[in-house]
C-alpha positions in Angstrom: -48.2 -37.5 -69.8 -45.0 -35.8 -70.4 -41.7 -38.1 -71.2 -38.8 -36.5 -69.0 -36.3 -38.3 -71.5 -37.9 -36.8 -74.7 -35.3 -34.0 -74.7 -31.6 -33.7 -73.9 -30.7 -31.9 -70.7 -29.1 -28.6 -72.1 -32.2 -28.1 -74.7 -34.5 -28.8 -71.7 -32.9 -26.4 -69.4 -32.5 -24.0 -72.2 -36.2 -24.2 -73.0 -37.2 -24.0 -69.5 -35.6 -20.9 -69.0 -37.0 -19.2 -71.6 -40.6 -20.7 -70.9 -40.1 -19.4 -67.2 -38.8 -15.8 -68.6 -41.7 -15.7 -71.1 -44.6 -16.7 -68.5 -43.3 -14.4 -65.6 -43.0 -11.5 -68.2 -46.4 -11.9 -69.6 -48.0 -12.0 -66.2 -46.1 -9.0 -65.2 -46.5 -7.0 -68.4 -50.3 -7.3 -68.0 -50.3 -6.6 -64.2 -51.4 -9.8 -63.1 -54.9 -9.4 -64.3 -57.6 -11.8 -63.8 -59.3 -14.5 -66.1 -61.3 -13.2 -69.2 -64.4 -15.1 -69.6 -64.3 -15.6 -73.3 -60.7 -16.1 -74.1 -58.4 -19.3 -74.6 -55.6 -17.5 -72.5 -53.6 -20.6 -71.3 -52.5 -18.1 -68.5 -56.3 -17.1 -67.4 -57.2 -17.9 -64.1 -59.6 -20.9 -64.0 -63.2 -19.9 -63.4 -63.1 -21.5 -59.9 -59.6 -21.1 -58.4 -58.9 -23.6 -55.6 -57.0 -20.8 -53.7 -58.1 -17.2 -53.1 -56.3 -14.5 -54.8 -53.3 -12.9 -53.0 -52.9 -9.3 -52.1 -50.1 -8.4 -54.2 -50.2 -5.4 -56.3 -48.0 -4.8 -59.1 -45.6 -1.6 -58.3 -44.4 -0.7 -61.8 -41.7 1.5 -60.7 -40.0 -1.5 -59.0 -40.9 -4.2 -61.5 -38.6 -5.0 -64.5 -38.3 -7.4 -67.3 -34.9 -9.4 -66.9 -33.6 -11.2 -69.8 -30.9 -13.5 -69.3 -28.4 -14.4 -72.1 -30.2 -13.2 -75.3 -26.8 -14.0 -77.1 -26.7 -13.9 -80.9 -24.7 -17.0 -80.9 -27.8 -18.7 -80.1 -30.3 -16.6 -81.9 -29.1 -16.4 -85.0 -28.2 -18.5 -88.1 -24.9 -16.8 -88.3 -24.1 -17.7 -84.4 -21.8 -20.5 -83.3 -24.3 -22.4 -81.0 -26.7 -22.4 -83.9 -26.3 -26.0 -84.9 -26.9 -27.0 -81.6 -29.8 -24.8 -80.5 -31.3 -23.3 -83.7 -34.0 -26.0 -84.4 -35.2 -25.5 -80.8 -35.0 -21.6 -81.0 -36.8 -21.8 -84.1 -39.5 -24.2 -82.9 -40.3 -22.2 -80.2 -40.3 -18.8 -82.0 -37.7 -17.5 -79.3 -36.6 -14.3 -81.1 -40.3 -13.1 -81.9 -41.3 -13.9 -78.5 -38.6 -12.1 -77.1 -39.5 -9.0 -79.4 -43.1 -9.3 -77.9 -41.8 -9.1 -74.4 -39.8 -6.2 -75.2 -42.6 -4.2 -76.7 -45.0 -5.4 -73.8 -42.6 -4.1 -71.2 -42.2 -0.7 -73.2 -46.1 -0.4 -73.3 -46.2 -1.0 -69.8 -43.5 1.2 -68.9 -41.5 -1.6 -67.3 -37.8 -1.4 -67.0 -35.9 -4.0 -69.3 -32.7 -5.3 -67.9 -30.4 -7.6 -70.2 -28.0 -9.8 -68.3 -25.5 -11.1 -70.7 -23.6 -14.4 -69.8 -19.6 -14.6 -70.0 -17.1 -17.1 -69.4 -13.9 -15.9 -67.8 -10.5 -18.2 -67.9 -11.3 -19.8 -64.6 -14.8 -20.9 -65.6 -13.0 -23.5 -68.2 -11.9 -25.4 -65.2 -15.3 -26.5 -63.9 -15.0 -29.8 -62.5 -18.6 -30.7 -63.8 -19.9 -29.4 -67.2 -22.9 -30.3 -69.3 -22.6 -31.1 -73.1 -23.6 -27.5 -73.7 -21.0 -25.9 -71.5 -18.5 -28.3 -72.9 -19.3 -27.0 -76.4 -19.3 -23.5 -75.3 -16.0 -23.7 -73.7 -14.5 -25.5 -76.9 -15.5 -22.8 -79.3 -15.1 -20.1 -76.8 -18.6 -18.5 -77.4 -18.7 -16.4 -74.1 -14.9 -16.1 -73.5 -13.9 -12.5 -72.2 -10.6 -11.7 -70.3 -12.4 -10.5 -67.3 -15.4 -8.9 -65.9 -14.0 -5.5 -65.7 -12.7 -5.0 -69.5 -14.3 -4.5 -72.8 -11.7 -6.2 -74.6 -13.3 -9.1 -76.6 -16.4 -7.2 -78.1 -14.8 -6.5 -81.3 -15.6 -10.4 -82.1 -19.1 -9.3 -82.6 -18.4 -6.5 -85.3 -16.1 -9.0 -87.1 -18.5 -11.8 -87.1 -21.6 -9.6 -88.0 -20.0 -6.8 -90.0 -23.5 -6.0 -92.0 -25.5 -6.6 -88.9 -27.2 -9.5 -87.5 
């Protein structure tokens, strides 16, 4: 049985988001195919499903892999958030799994959309903040001057001059 108190909430929500993206994309990338009899695929349909299969057909021209917030500050030992999330990122092989998702999307000819996360000055006045948000606001990880400016991108080149 799973112990809901085993992980702190920010880590649990980060892992849930990554797991959800991974599972949804893996299913999309393979076209929602059925079970393969002789595999150990954890996402394969059961031999005798309780529900009958739906009639959804994947239209690859209208499908996309949407990756939310793949920030270097979370996924690189050089990143500001690495001391907070690095163990989890490493344990769950996030960087390599994202690479696999990108490769699968390319092989399936599915669009890849990246949705970066930013904080603006008004976000710092949230009345309720979780521990990870407090940390992010404190160190200014995602701070941007506004949604319509590219000011602030130079920090990436300064922090990682020789690449990531």
